[in-house]
C-alpha positions as MATLAB code, in Angstrom:
seq = 'MEYTQNFTNFKVSKNTKCLKYISFPEDLHLPLKFDDNKKRIVEIGFGNGEIMTRMARSRSDDVFIGIENSEISCVKAAKRVLDLGLKNVMIFQGDAKFLIQEVFEPSSIDLILSFYPIPWPKNSHEKRRLFSEEFLKNALRTLKKDGKFLIVTDDENHVEWITDNALKIGAVFLKRNVMPLKATKYGRKWNEMGRKSWSIIMESHEFSTSRMVIDWMPHVHLKDISFEKINEIASKKFVENESIIQFKGVFKGDEGYLLKTISVDDGFVQTYYIIVKKEKDGWLARLDEGIKVFKTHAVKKSVEIVGNFIVGG';
ca = [
      -9.464    5.170    8.539;
      -6.432    5.568    6.611;
      -7.659    5.776    2.948;
     -11.089    5.801    1.296;
     -12.694    4.614   -1.392;
     -14.424    7.019   -3.478;
     -18.124    6.538   -5.119;
     -19.143    9.739   -7.442;
     -20.308    9.770  -10.381;
     -17.644   11.993  -11.779;
     -19.450   15.503  -12.059;
     -16.457   17.272  -12.677;
     -16.092   16.597  -16.211;
     -18.481   18.261  -18.811;
     -16.668   16.438  -21.433;
     -18.560   12.689  -20.834;
     -16.440   10.942  -23.535;
     -13.666   10.976  -22.080;
     -15.141    9.068  -18.986;
     -15.110    5.727  -21.261;
     -11.924    5.207  -20.524;
     -12.348    4.990  -16.498;
     -12.927    1.832  -15.116;
     -14.548    1.090  -11.563;
     -13.205   -2.446  -10.731;
     -15.838   -2.990   -8.397;
     -17.967   -4.136  -11.719;
     -15.368   -6.412  -12.557;
     -14.488  -10.023  -12.383;
     -11.248   -9.833  -10.265;
      -8.574  -10.186  -10.071;
      -8.256   -9.676  -14.048;
      -6.995  -12.438  -16.398;
      -5.151  -11.516  -19.341;
      -5.036  -13.944  -22.250;
      -2.159  -12.162  -24.603;
       1.443  -11.703  -24.353;
       1.459   -8.185  -24.207;
       3.291   -6.201  -21.822;
       1.816   -4.457  -19.061;
       2.916   -1.390  -17.537;
       1.557   -0.305  -14.032;
       1.415    3.520  -12.950;
       0.632    4.207   -9.551;
      -0.331    8.072   -8.968;
      -0.174    9.272  -12.394;
      -1.620   12.529  -11.782;
      -2.384   13.960  -14.710;
      -1.607   11.020  -16.816;
       1.379   13.061  -18.486;
       4.043   10.103  -18.586;
       1.423    7.226  -18.585;
      -0.135    8.583  -21.969;
       3.433    9.614  -23.311;
       4.638    5.758  -22.917;
       1.315    4.936  -24.315;
       1.835    6.724  -27.347;
       5.244    6.050  -27.968;
       4.387    2.041  -27.405;
       1.369    1.042  -28.803;
       1.959   -2.589  -28.720;
       2.135   -2.632  -24.618;
      -0.729   -1.853  -22.580;
      -0.930    1.023  -19.873;
      -2.467    0.430  -16.565;
      -2.877    3.474  -14.165;
      -3.993    3.736  -10.858;
      -5.224    6.825   -9.417;
      -7.398    7.980   -6.023;
      -8.046   11.071   -7.308;
     -11.654   11.516   -9.193;
     -10.131   14.807  -11.137;
      -6.842   13.403  -12.224;
      -8.625   10.612  -13.522;
     -10.482   12.483  -15.624;
      -7.842   14.709  -16.728;
      -5.883   11.151  -17.417;
      -8.653   10.234  -19.453;
      -9.233   13.536  -21.230;
      -5.595   13.003  -22.772;
      -6.145    9.612  -23.787;
      -9.495   10.650  -25.867;
      -7.447   13.518  -27.443;
      -4.444   11.182  -28.608;
      -6.872    8.783  -29.397;
      -4.864    5.918  -27.521;
      -6.191    2.136  -27.119;
      -3.785    0.920  -24.998;
      -4.451    2.727  -21.286;
      -6.773    1.294  -18.594;
      -7.706    3.826  -16.037;
      -8.754    2.366  -12.636;
      -9.991    4.931   -9.848;
      -9.555    3.956   -6.566;
      -6.719    3.485   -3.346;
      -3.862    0.937   -4.912;
      -3.256   -0.020   -1.566;
      -6.177   -2.134   -2.083;
      -6.452   -2.459   -5.779;
      -2.764   -3.572   -5.931;
      -3.902   -7.147   -4.612;
      -7.288   -7.396   -6.325;
      -7.152   -6.533   -9.479;
      -3.858   -8.364  -10.705;
      -2.607  -12.308  -10.171;
       0.455  -13.183   -9.311;
       3.206  -12.781  -12.105;
       0.815  -11.173  -14.306;
       2.519   -7.403  -14.555;
       6.067   -6.183  -16.294;
       6.675   -3.548  -14.643;
       5.096   -0.943  -11.744;
       6.067    2.654  -11.644;
       5.777    5.479   -9.102;
       7.022    8.862   -9.481;
       6.965   11.307   -6.444;
       4.336    9.821   -4.236;
       3.460   11.810   -1.206;
       5.807   11.110    1.241;
       3.584   11.774    4.452;
       6.868   12.942    6.398;
       5.405   13.263    9.623;
       5.248   10.175   11.806;
       1.587   10.549   12.564;
       0.955   10.214    9.067;
       2.946    7.070    8.716;
      -0.060    4.703    7.902;
      -1.171    6.776    5.070;
       1.992    6.369    3.537;
       1.715    3.912    0.454;
       4.681    1.862    0.228;
       4.009   -0.298    3.964;
       5.957   -4.023    4.514;
       2.150   -5.273    3.258;
       1.898   -3.265   -0.058;
       5.530   -4.225   -1.214;
       4.516   -7.541   -0.893;
       1.465   -7.455   -2.817;
       2.885   -5.520   -5.744;
       6.424   -7.172   -5.662;
       4.057  -10.739   -6.191;
       2.366   -9.222   -9.351;
       5.454   -8.380  -11.300;
       6.896  -11.568  -13.792;
       9.940  -13.132  -13.198;
      11.910  -10.510  -14.604;
       9.784   -7.649  -13.817;
      10.831   -4.568  -11.797;
       9.039   -2.069   -9.348;
      10.389    1.503   -9.788;
       9.818    4.516   -7.683;
      10.954    7.882   -7.772;
      10.924   10.424   -5.151;
      12.601   13.924   -3.465;
      12.459   12.782    0.027;
      15.212   11.262    1.309;
      13.310   10.238    4.870;
      10.940    8.178    2.327;
      13.459    6.991    0.737;
      15.076    5.272    3.944;
      11.542    4.328    5.241;
      10.954    2.279    1.933;
      13.863    0.694    1.431;
      13.888   -0.534    5.466;
      10.609   -1.776    4.769;
      11.825   -3.661    1.715;
      15.197   -4.973    4.016;
      12.195   -6.523    5.941;
      10.321   -8.625    3.559;
      13.681   -9.703    2.382;
      12.941   -7.879   -1.547;
      16.025   -6.882   -3.721;
      16.600   -3.526   -4.468;
      18.832   -0.785   -6.294;
      18.824    2.420   -4.493;
      20.628    5.448   -6.087;
      20.868    9.047   -6.597;
      19.239   10.623  -10.052;
      18.495   13.578  -11.675;
      14.962   14.997  -11.128;
      12.699   13.408  -13.615;
      11.656   16.262  -15.850;
       8.817   14.513  -17.750;
       6.642   14.699  -14.679;
       5.421   18.121  -13.131;
       7.112   17.346   -9.500;
      10.413   16.605  -11.343;
      10.082   19.933  -13.376;
       9.590   21.699  -10.149;
      12.463   20.172   -7.984;
      14.666   20.277  -10.661;
      13.946   24.237  -10.699;
      14.627   24.285   -7.119;
      17.484   22.025   -7.151;
      16.529   19.538   -4.958;
      17.683   16.027   -5.386;
      15.742   12.405   -6.662;
      16.325    8.967   -5.418;
      15.125    5.877   -7.461;
      14.725    2.497   -6.048;
      14.246   -0.783   -8.242;
      13.150   -3.500   -7.004;
      12.810   -6.986   -8.608;
       9.914   -9.536   -8.431;
       9.179  -11.513   -5.401;
       6.970  -14.727   -4.730;
       5.034  -13.568   -1.359;
       2.160  -15.338   -0.079;
      -1.055  -13.009    0.293;
      -4.601  -12.866    1.030;
      -7.304  -11.061   -0.867;
     -10.051   -8.951    0.832;
     -12.736   -9.541   -2.215;
     -15.068  -12.323   -1.797;
     -17.735  -13.978   -4.312;
     -20.767  -13.739   -2.963;
     -22.794  -11.381   -0.532;
     -26.051  -12.835    2.328;
     -29.314  -11.971    1.639;
     -31.070  -12.697    4.929;
     -35.259  -13.060    4.892;
     -36.907  -11.957    7.953;
     -40.467  -12.623    8.778;
     -40.671   -9.795   10.777;
     -38.573   -6.810   11.893;
     -38.577   -4.467   14.585;
     -38.961   -0.618   13.350;
     -37.407    0.538   16.973;
     -34.423   -1.903   16.814;
     -34.097   -0.369   12.850;
     -33.433    3.330   14.680;
     -31.193    1.809   17.051;
     -29.102   -0.128   14.827;
     -28.589    3.403   12.745;
     -26.155    5.028   15.060;
     -24.571    1.692   16.563;
     -20.797    0.552   15.715;
     -19.658   -2.678   15.399;
     -16.128   -3.915   15.843;
     -14.503   -7.460   14.826;
     -10.503   -7.941   14.296;
      -9.468   -5.983   11.940;
     -13.285   -5.049   10.131;
     -15.310   -2.059   11.615;
     -18.612   -1.580   10.605;
     -20.462    2.088   11.582;
     -24.301    2.853   10.782;
     -24.813    6.533    9.614;
     -28.449    6.947    9.752;
     -31.690    5.026    8.066;
     -33.549    6.420    5.404;
     -37.215    5.252    5.264;
     -38.979    4.578    1.909;
     -42.156    3.590    0.614;
     -40.918   -0.217    0.226;
     -38.892   -0.591    3.101;
     -35.634    1.532    4.996;
     -32.189    2.424    3.779;
     -29.349    1.867    6.151;
     -26.076    4.235    5.177;
     -23.110    2.242    6.509;
     -19.531    2.532    6.348;
     -17.228   -0.700    7.040;
     -13.273   -0.799    7.129;
     -11.317   -3.609    6.350;
      -7.457   -3.449    7.808;
      -7.510    0.281    6.826;
      -9.799   -0.078    3.587;
     -13.028    2.406    3.787;
     -16.006    1.978    1.877;
     -19.748    3.715    2.114;
     -22.617    2.061    0.802;
     -26.254    1.146    1.654;
     -28.094   -1.905    3.149;
     -31.618   -2.247    1.966;
     -34.551   -3.596    4.098;
     -37.184   -4.311    2.252;
     -40.789   -5.579    2.425;
     -41.595   -8.587    0.400;
     -44.491  -10.749    0.347;
     -43.530  -13.191    2.905;
     -41.932  -11.071    4.993;
     -38.884   -8.824    4.844;
     -35.311   -8.791    3.342;
     -31.990   -7.086    3.847;
     -29.319   -7.267    1.361;
     -26.563   -4.846    0.032;
     -28.053   -2.108   -1.855;
     -26.478   -2.804   -5.360;
     -27.177    0.881   -6.539;
     -23.926    2.103   -4.996;
     -20.509    0.668   -6.407;
     -18.444   -1.352   -3.954;
     -16.294   -4.270   -3.378;
     -17.871   -7.428   -1.622;
     -15.049   -7.765    0.770;
     -15.444   -9.563    4.455;
     -16.787   -6.013    6.699;
     -19.379   -5.563    3.892;
     -20.644   -9.359    4.259;
     -20.419   -8.694    7.968;
     -22.119   -5.507    8.040;
     -25.592   -7.324    6.055;
     -25.238  -10.253    8.362;
     -25.527   -7.824   11.620;
     -28.397   -5.878   10.307;
     -30.130   -9.117    9.662;
     -29.398  -10.384   13.292;
     -30.222   -6.990   14.751;
     -33.785   -5.976   13.419;
     -35.605   -9.329   13.765;
     -38.604   -9.109   15.451;
     -41.070  -10.801   17.394;
];
C-alpha cells in the first residue's frame, strides 16, 4: 500500500473560516471542466503554501491550484489564502498520484510546479516516489500545447531517477544545475548548507491513460442475509488483478450493519464503510454515503463482494 487518501474533519484548525478554501474532489464531478481562458498553475506538494500564495497575489488574473496530501499543510495554506484575501486559489487535499489523472482534463493546465519533493532515497521506497513513468504520463497529458512541468530538487539521485523515467516515456525535458530556490523553506535551508539544486523542465506530451473513477455504484438488494456470513466476511481479504479489498470489522446498529472496508486500486488506498440495511422487502447493501470516497473499480467490487457473500437462504 504505497499511498493513502485521508478522510478527516480537519480538526487541526481553530479558524474554520479558512476551511472553505479546501476542496474535496470526492464531492465534485470529475474531471473539472474549465470554461474560461484563464491560465491555470498547479503546485504539487505546496507545503505551507508560501510560493503558491505569493504567486497568486502577484498574478490575480491567473488561477492557482494546490495539491497536498498533508491535512495540516492544507490548513496552513488555506489560512494564508484567507489572510491575504485571495480569490484565485483552489486547494485539494489528497494524493497527487491519483488526483492528477482524475481532476484535470487533457490540455487544461498551463504550468505544473513541484519544489523539493520528498526523494525517498532508499531502493525499498521507490514505490513511494512521485515521478514514476505512469505519473509523468498523467501529468504531461494535462498540459496545454505550450505548457511546462517544472521540478526543483536537491537530490542528484532523484534527478537521475526522474530523467530516466522521462526518457523511457519519450518526454522532452531540460535538466540543469540551479541555485537553491530561496522562496521556499527547504530552498533557504539547502542554501545555508551549501547544497546544490537541480531543475527539470518537461514539455507537454499526448499520452493515452485511463481514469480510476467510475460514474456509478451498485446497490445490492437481498431477500435475506446470513448473519454468520456477515461476521465471517468482516475479516476477509480479496485480491483481483490490481485491486485489493480488505474488510476490517463489523458494527451492528438498530437498522443493520456497517462493514469497515479498505480498498486498493493500483496502490491507491481508501477507507470507507459498506452499509447492510434492513428494508421492507429484504436487505440492501450499498456504500455508506456519509464517508468521502472516490468511486473506483475496487470500491464497486467491494459492494458486489458483500452482496454475493452475505446472501442468506
